[in-house]
Each structure stands twice: as C-alpha cells, then as structure tokens.
TIVOGU-105011 format. One record per residue (C-alpha): residue number from 1; x, y, z. Coordinates in Angstrom, 2 decimals. Example, Ala and Ser with C-alpha at 12.3 -4.5 7.8 and 13.67 -1.06 7.14 Angstrom:
% TIVOGU-105011
REC  num       xx       yy       zz
REC    1    12.30    -4.50     7.80
REC    2    13.67    -1.06     7.14
***
This chain:
% TIVOGU-105011
REC  num       xx       yy       zz
REC    1   284.99   135.79   225.32
REC    2   282.23   138.24   224.20
REC    3   279.71   139.54   226.35
REC    4   276.50   140.39   223.97
REC    5   275.08   143.29   226.23
REC    6   272.90   145.39   223.95
REC    7   275.12   144.26   220.62
REC    8   278.21   145.75   222.34
REC    9   280.10   142.20   223.41
REC   10   282.98   141.75   221.57
REC   11   282.67   139.47   218.49
REC   12   285.89   136.85   217.77
REC   13   287.13   135.89   214.22
REC   14   284.83   133.26   213.82
REC   15   281.90   135.10   214.48
REC   16   283.19   137.73   212.06
REC   17   283.91   135.22   209.37
REC   18   280.13   133.97   210.12
REC   19   278.84   137.46   208.63
REC   20   280.02   136.94   204.81
REC   21   281.02   140.40   204.70
REC   22   282.97   139.89   201.71
REC   23   283.94   143.57   200.70
REC   24   285.88   143.60   204.70
REC   25   289.03   142.66   206.29
REC   26   289.52   142.42   209.90
REC   27   292.61   144.33   210.68
REC   28   293.92   145.44   214.36
REC   29   290.36   146.17   215.98
REC   30   288.28   146.93   213.30
REC   31   286.92   145.94   209.83
REC   32   288.10   147.69   206.84
REC   33   287.13   148.22   203.36
REC   34   287.84   150.27   200.42
REC   35   285.86   151.17   197.67
REC   36   286.52   152.23   193.99
REC   37   284.20   155.11   193.32
REC   38   285.55   156.46   190.11
REC   39   285.62   159.62   191.19
REC   40   285.63   162.10   193.68
REC   41   282.04   162.90   193.53
REC   42   281.13   160.06   193.24
REC   43   283.12   159.36   196.64
REC   44   280.98   161.85   198.53
REC   45   277.42   160.81   197.37
REC   46   278.43   157.23   198.56
REC   47   279.96   158.86   202.08
REC   48   276.39   160.66   202.39
REC   49   274.68   157.16   201.75
REC   50   277.01   155.73   204.46
REC   51   276.18   158.48   206.53
REC   52   272.31   157.98   206.06
REC   53   272.67   154.12   206.83
REC   54   275.22   155.11   209.69
REC   55   272.18   157.64   210.98
REC   56   269.40   154.73   210.89
REC   57   271.09   152.31   213.28
REC   58   272.93   154.58   215.34
REC   59   276.61   153.87   214.52
REC   60   279.29   155.56   212.01
REC   61   282.41   154.52   210.27
REC   62   285.35   156.19   210.07
REC   63   286.35   157.65   206.71
REC   64   288.29   158.72   204.53
REC   65   287.74   160.28   200.95
REC   66   290.19   160.12   198.08
REC   67   290.07   161.46   194.22
REC   68   289.00   157.80   193.44
REC   69   288.13   155.82   196.44
REC   70   286.62   155.85   199.94
REC   71   287.73   153.98   202.44
REC   72   285.56   152.86   205.72
REC   73   286.77   151.65   208.78
REC   74   284.38   150.10   211.49
REC   75   284.82   149.85   215.48
REC   76   282.44   150.13   218.49
REC   77   284.55   152.66   220.81
REC   78   282.70   150.91   223.87
REC   79   283.10   147.23   223.19
REC   80   282.18   145.08   225.79
REC   81   284.93   142.68   227.10
REC   82   284.69   140.47   230.11
REC   83   287.67   138.80   231.04
REC   84   288.38   135.41   232.71
REC   85   287.09   137.01   236.72
REC   86   283.83   137.85   235.30
REC   87   285.04   142.04   235.13
REC   88   283.96   143.88   231.90
REC   89   285.92   146.47   230.38
REC   90   285.20   148.55   227.60
REC   91   287.77   148.44   224.81
REC   92   287.62   149.07   220.82
REC   93   286.32   145.86   219.03
REC   94   284.46   144.99   216.35
REC   95   280.78   144.43   217.44
REC   96   277.33   143.61   216.32
REC   97   276.81   147.14   215.58
REC   98   279.90   147.09   213.04
REC   99   278.75   143.89   210.99
REC  100   275.05   145.25   211.16
REC  101   276.56   148.34   209.14
REC  102   278.88   146.61   207.10
REC  103   276.27   144.61   205.36
REC  104   275.49   145.23   201.63
REC  105   271.67   145.74   202.93
REC  106   272.83   148.45   205.28
REC  107   274.33   150.92   202.28
REC  108   274.97   151.03   198.60
REC  109   277.80   150.65   197.24
REC  110   279.08   153.30   193.90
REC  111   278.02   153.04   190.62
REC  112   281.23   153.42   188.46
REC  113   279.32   152.99   185.12
***
C-alpha cells in the first residue's frame, strides 16, 4: 500500500510502468538507467545537467561515471510505507519525486554526435 503524503509514498510496479519511462528499469528498490555518452567529457556534461535538474527538484540520483557511460540510480531514502495496521515506516523505495527526475523533460540526454 502506498501513502502519497508530499509525494514520498512508495510507488508500486504498475504505477511506475504507467509513467512510461523507456530508459529506466525498476531493479530492487530503485530505478536504474545507463546512458552511453561517447566519452568522459560528454558524460561529465551530462552529469552536470542531471545535477541541475536534481537541484531544481531537490532530489538527486546516485551517479556512476565511466569512460563512455553514465549510470543513474533513483531511489528515495525516506519513502513512506504504510502497513496493514496503518503504521508508517520510512524505507528506500521509488516515489513520485524519482519519477519526476527520471522524466526526459527533467534533464537532457547526452549528445553522442
């Protein structure tokens, strides 16, 4: 069950799928994407763009940069899970803010031209 207080409620698989995030995969508790950048400098520019988008939303991904790709993981450390008894628990999980940052309009994909 999800609790959407302030967008921090846990999202279930069907809610994540409805977002239509073609570049992202739900693995374990987070959303993961790999962007091929064509070079380290292009990857660094992409990371800067992702950082600016994260600043605007107040939420940032975990980032790994390699010579030709950037890996992003989106997960909220304070998602709210409400159990069957109504007790709320903070967990690591995908929330609405993760989907907002994953949307293509939130950041620019790298140019590999």
